[in-house]
C-alpha positions in Angstrom: -133.8 -95.0 187.2 -134.8 -91.4 187.1 -133.2 -88.9 189.4 -135.4 -86.2 190.6 -133.9 -82.7 190.2 -132.8 -81.1 193.3 -134.7 -78.3 195.0 -131.9 -75.9 194.2 -132.1 -76.6 190.4 -135.8 -76.1 190.3 -135.5 -72.8 192.2 -132.8 -71.6 189.6 -135.1 -72.5 186.7 -138.1 -70.8 188.2 -136.0 -67.6 188.8 -134.7 -67.7 185.3 -138.2 -68.1 183.8 -139.5 -65.1 185.6 -136.4 -62.9 185.2 -137.0 -60.2 182.6 -134.7 -60.0 179.5 -131.9 -57.6 180.2 -132.3 -54.2 178.5 -128.9 -54.5 176.9 -130.1 -57.5 174.9 -133.1 -55.6 173.5 -130.8 -52.7 172.5 -128.3 -55.0 171.0 -131.1 -56.6 168.9 -132.3 -53.3 167.7 -128.8 -52.3 166.7 -128.3 -55.6 164.9 -131.5 -55.0 162.9 -130.0 -51.9 161.4 -127.1 -52.7 159.1 -126.2 -49.1 158.1 -125.1 -48.0 161.6 -123.1 -51.2 162.0 -121.3 -50.7 158.8 -120.4 -47.1 159.7 -119.3 -48.3 163.2 -117.1 -51.1 161.8 -115.5 -48.6 159.4 -114.5 -46.4 162.3 -113.0 -49.1 164.4 -109.2 -48.7 164.2 -107.2 -51.7 163.1 -105.6 -53.3 166.1 -102.2 -54.1 164.6 -100.3 -50.9 164.2 -98.2 -50.2 161.1 -94.5 -49.9 161.1 -94.8 -46.1 161.3 -97.0 -46.3 164.4 -100.2 -45.0 162.8 -103.4 -46.9 162.8 -105.8 -47.4 159.9 -109.5 -48.2 159.6 -110.9 -51.6 158.9 -112.4 -50.4 155.7 -108.9 -49.2 154.5 -107.1 -52.3 155.7 -109.5 -54.9 154.4 -109.6 -55.7 150.7 -112.7 -55.3 148.7 -113.8 -58.9 149.3 -113.5 -58.3 153.1 -115.7 -55.2 152.9 -118.3 -57.2 150.9 -118.3 -60.0 153.5 -118.9 -57.5 156.2 -121.9 -56.1 154.3 -123.3 -59.7 153.8 -122.8 -60.4 157.5 -124.7 -57.4 158.6 -127.6 -57.9 156.2 -127.9 -61.5 157.4 -128.6 -60.2 160.9 -131.7 -58.4 159.7 -134.1 -60.8 161.2 -137.7 -60.5 159.9 -137.0 -57.5 157.8 -137.3 -57.3 154.0 -134.8 -55.4 151.9 -135.8 -52.0 150.7 -137.7 -51.7 147.5 -135.6 -50.8 144.5 -137.2 -48.9 141.6 -136.6 -50.8 138.4 -135.0 -49.0 135.5 -137.1 -48.3 132.4 -137.3 -51.3 130.3 -137.2 -51.1 126.5 -140.7 -51.2 125.1 -141.8 -52.8 121.9 -143.2 -50.6 119.2 -146.8 -51.8 119.7 -146.7 -51.6 123.5 -147.1 -48.6 125.8 -146.4 -48.6 129.5 -149.6 -48.5 131.6 -148.6 -45.4 133.5 -147.7 -43.4 130.4 -150.9 -44.5 128.6 -153.0 -43.4 131.6 -151.5 -39.9 131.7 -151.9 -39.5 127.9 -155.5 -40.7 128.0 -156.3 -38.4 130.9 -154.9 -35.4 128.9 -156.9 -36.4 125.9 -160.1 -36.6 128.0 -159.5 -33.0 129.2 -159.9 -31.8 125.6 -157.4 -29.0 125.6 -155.4 -29.3 122.4 -152.4 -27.3 123.6 -152.2 -29.3 126.8 -152.5 -32.6 124.9 -149.6 -31.7 122.6 -147.5 -30.6 125.5 -148.1 -33.9 127.4 -147.2 -36.0 124.3 -144.0 -34.0 124.1 -143.1 -34.7 127.7 -143.9 -38.4 127.3 -141.5 -38.7 124.3 -138.7 -37.1 126.3 -139.4 -39.2 129.4 -139.7 -42.5 127.6 -137.5 -42.5 124.5 -137.8 -46.3 124.4 -141.6 -46.0 123.8 -141.6 -43.3 121.2 -143.1 -45.6 118.5 -146.0 -46.5 120.8 -146.5 -42.9 121.8 -146.5 -41.7 118.2 -149.1 -44.4 117.3 -151.4 -43.2 120.1 -150.9 -39.6 119.0 -151.8 -40.6 115.4 -155.0 -42.3 116.7 -155.9 -39.2 118.6 -155.4 -37.0 115.5 -157.6 -39.3 113.4 -160.4 -39.2 116.0 -160.1 -35.4 116.3 -160.3 -35.0 112.5 -163.3 -37.3 112.2 -165.0 -35.3 115.0 -164.4 -32.0 113.2 -165.7 -33.4 109.9 -168.8 -34.6 111.6 -169.4 -31.3 113.3 -168.8 -29.4 110.1 -171.3 -31.7 108.3 -173.9 -31.3 111.0 -173.5 -27.5 110.8 -173.9 -27.5 107.1 -177.1 -29.6 107.3 -178.4 -27.3 110.0 -177.7 -24.2 108.0 -179.1 -25.7 104.8 -182.5 -26.0 106.4 -184.2 -22.8 105.4 -185.9 -21.2 108.4 -185.8 -17.4 108.6 -186.2 -17.4 112.4 -183.2 -19.4 113.4 -179.4 -19.1 113.2 -179.4 -15.4 113.9 -176.6 -13.8 115.9 -175.7 -10.2 116.6 -175.4 -7.4 119.1 -177.1 -4.5 120.7 -175.3 -1.1 121.1 -176.4 1.6 123.6 -174.7 4.9 124.4 -175.7 8.2 126.1 -174.2 11.6 126.8 -175.3 14.4 129.1 -173.7 17.9 129.2 -174.6 20.8 131.5 -173.2 24.3 131.8 -173.5 27.1 129.3 -175.2 24.6 126.9 -177.3 21.8 128.2 -177.2 18.7 125.9 -178.6 15.2 126.0 -177.6 12.5 123.5 -178.8 9.0 123.0 -177.7 6.2 120.7 -179.1 2.8 120.0 -178.6 0.2 117.3 -179.4 -3.5 116.5 -177.0 -5.4 114.3 -177.9 -9.0 113.5 -176.6 -11.6 111.0 -177.6 -14.9 109.7 -175.0 -17.2 108.1 -175.9 -20.1 105.9 -173.9 -22.4 103.7 -173.5 -19.8 100.9 -175.9 -17.0 101.9 -175.4 -14.4 104.6 -178.0 -11.8 105.6 -177.2 -8.7 107.5 -179.8 -6.4 109.1 -179.0 -3.2 110.9 -181.2 -0.5 112.5 -179.5 2.5 114.1 -180.9 5.6 115.7 -179.3 8.8 117.2 -180.8 11.8 118.9 -179.3 14.8 120.5 -181.0 17.9 122.0 -179.2 21.1 122.9 -180.9 23.8 124.9 -184.3 22.3 124.2 -183.9 22.1 120.4 -183.3 19.0 118.3 -179.7 19.2 117.0 -179.3 15.6 115.7 -182.0 13.3 114.5 -180.6 10.4 112.5 -182.1 7.0 111.6 -180.5 4.4 109.4 -181.8 1.0 108.4 -180.3 -1.5 105.9 -180.5 -5.1 104.7 -177.7 -6.7 102.8 -178.0 -10.3 101.4 -174.7 -11.7 100.3 -173.9 -14.8 98.3 -170.4 -16.3 98.6 -168.7 -18.2 95.7 -165.3 -19.7 96.5 -163.2 -18.6 99.5 -162.8 -14.9 98.5 -165.5 -13.8 96.1 -169.1 -12.8 96.8 -172.0 -10.8 95.3 -174.4 -8.7 97.3 -177.6 -6.7 97.2 -178.3 -3.6 99.3 -181.5 -1.9 100.5 -180.9 1.1 102.7 -183.0 3.9 104.3 -181.7 7.1 105.8 -183.2 10.0 107.7 -181.0 13.0 108.7 -182.5 16.6 108.5 -179.3 18.0 109.8 -177.5 17.0 106.6 -180.3 18.4 104.4 -182.6 15.5 103.6 -185.7 14.1 105.2 -185.8 10.6 103.5 -183.3 8.8 101.3 -183.8 5.3 99.8 -181.0 3.4 98.1 -181.1 0.0 96.2 -178.0 -1.5 94.7 -176.1 -4.7 93.7 -172.4 -5.4 93.4 -169.5 -7.8 93.9 -166.6 -7.9 96.3 -163.5 -9.7 97.5 -162.2 -10.9 100.8 -158.6 -10.7 101.9 -157.1 -12.3 104.9 -159.0 -14.2 107.6 -161.2 -13.1 110.5 -158.9 -14.5 113.1 -156.0 -12.3 112.1 -156.8 -9.5 109.7 -159.6 -9.3 107.1 -160.4 -6.7 104.5 -163.6 -6.7 102.4 -163.7 -4.5 99.4 -166.9 -4.3 97.2 -168.7 -2.0 94.8 -171.5 -1.7 92.3 -174.3 0.4 90.8 -177.2 1.8 92.9 -180.4 3.8 92.4 -181.2 6.5 95.0 -184.2 8.6 95.7 -183.7 11.6 97.9 -186.5 13.6 99.5 -185.3 17.0 100.6 -187.3 19.7 102.3 -187.9 21.5 99.0 -187.5 18.8 96.3 -187.3 15.1 95.5 -185.1 13.4 92.9 -184.1 10.0 91.7 -180.5 9.4 90.3 -178.2 6.6 89.3 -175.1 6.3 91.5 -172.1 4.2 92.1 -171.2 2.7 95.4 -168.0 1.6 96.9 -167.0 0.4 100.4 -164.1 -1.1 102.4 -164.5 -2.9 105.7 -161.4 -3.7 107.9 -161.6 -6.1 110.9 -158.3 -6.4 112.8 -158.1 -8.4 116.1 -155.2 -6.8 118.0 -155.6 -9.4 120.8 -158.1 -11.8 122.3 -159.9 -8.8 123.9 -159.2 -5.9 121.5 -160.6 -5.5 117.9 -160.0 -2.5 115.7 -162.6 -1.9 113.0 -162.6 0.7 110.1 -165.4 1.1 107.6 -165.6 3.5 104.7 -168.7 3.7 102.4 -169.4 6.3 99.7 -172.0 7.0 97.0 -171.0 8.9 93.9 -173.7 10.7 91.9 -173.6 13.4 89.2 -172.2 16.4 91.0 -172.6 14.9 94.5 -170.7 12.7 96.8 -171.8 11.5 100.3 -170.6 8.8 102.6 -169.4 7.7 106.0 -166.1 6.9 107.7 -166.3 5.0 111.0 -163.5 3.9 113.2 -164.0 1.9 116.4 -162.1 0.0 119.1 -163.9 -2.8 120.9 -162.8 -4.1 124.3 -164.1 -7.4 125.6 -165.3 -6.8 129.2 -167.0 -10.1 129.7 -168.5 -12.9 127.6 -171.4 -10.9 126.2 -170.3 -7.3 127.0 -168.0 -5.0 125.2 -166.9 -1.4 125.5 -166.7 0.5 122.2 -164.8 3.8 121.5 -165.8 5.1 118.1 -165.3 8.1 115.8 -167.6 8.8 112.9 -167.4 11.4 110.1 -170.3 11.9 107.7 -170.0 14.1 104.7 -172.3 15.5 102.1 -170.5 17.2 99.2 -172.9 18.7 96.8 -171.8 21.6 94.6 -171.8 24.4 95.5 -172.8 23.4 99.1 -170.8 21.1 101.3 -172.0 19.8 104.7 -170.7 17.2 107.2 -170.0 16.5 110.8 -168.1 14.2 113.2 -169.0 12.4 116.4 -166.9 10.7 119.0 -168.5 8.5 121.6 -168.2 5.6 124.0 -170.9 3.0 124.1 -171.7 -0.5 125.4 -172.3 -3.5 123.2 -174.3 -6.6 124.3 -173.9 -9.8 122.4 -177.0 -11.7 121.3 
């Protein structure tokens, strides 16, 4: 026989069903879901049983180590529906042929950037950060070096093939120089300077062409009128030695001649490297014809020159050139110093000083020029 529940019991169940959960239960649940505050709270609860001295101690001090461990386990067990915090694994020893994926990704990204200094620096960082994977890092570095060497050899071979194709209209590089001066006052003066200097480098042959013109008028009269043009083919043998030929034309009435033609051959040596400091010294015989205002003559002469190129920094280059011809009873030449400053990729500022001399017994003539000019790369 089934006994029907009383009206009072049904009313109590209905009231309990619709009664909201007390707020204190929700707070208690949120507290129980956080073990750290509970551990701290339990450690601050004083031990109920006083010591003989009357002082009280904390639970953490009174409980042995196993007790404290059980408290921690009890609190962690109350974390309903929560996962334990993630723990970063310690680096695991790597086999010699294996490389962690994260380290490999960083190294391959650095290699893809193509900056040699950055690549070497990143490889050094990787070796210090993962000493367990040094063998694998070294293997990847060796592979990178092999690929880099192969790429350089291929580029050098392609450059040699390109230079070996004889075409007089390609592979030229050089610069344009332009300068001007204007003076007013007691003496009015206008000066102009322009030059073209180009060079073609081949596998063994190098051709240099230069055309230079200077003009200066003072108070309406031509004080300086100088034109120089030269062609110098050069054949290199070995790393230092070379032979050359020279064809040169000069026009300078201020120094006493209208036209002067020079043809010569010779040999020279290179010292140093263009990246740091390079010195070229050469010399040889020459034949010269000079047309003066009153006479013309042809003579055999000796020629010597020294050319210094010294990069002081990535933007500063110091150059010094000295060239002289020695004839019977006559010496003439040029000494030129210049300091080039890189302003942009194709623009330089040049500060220069030139001294030209003509020493012919019993008359000596010469002059110096200081100027600033702009150089445009071609």
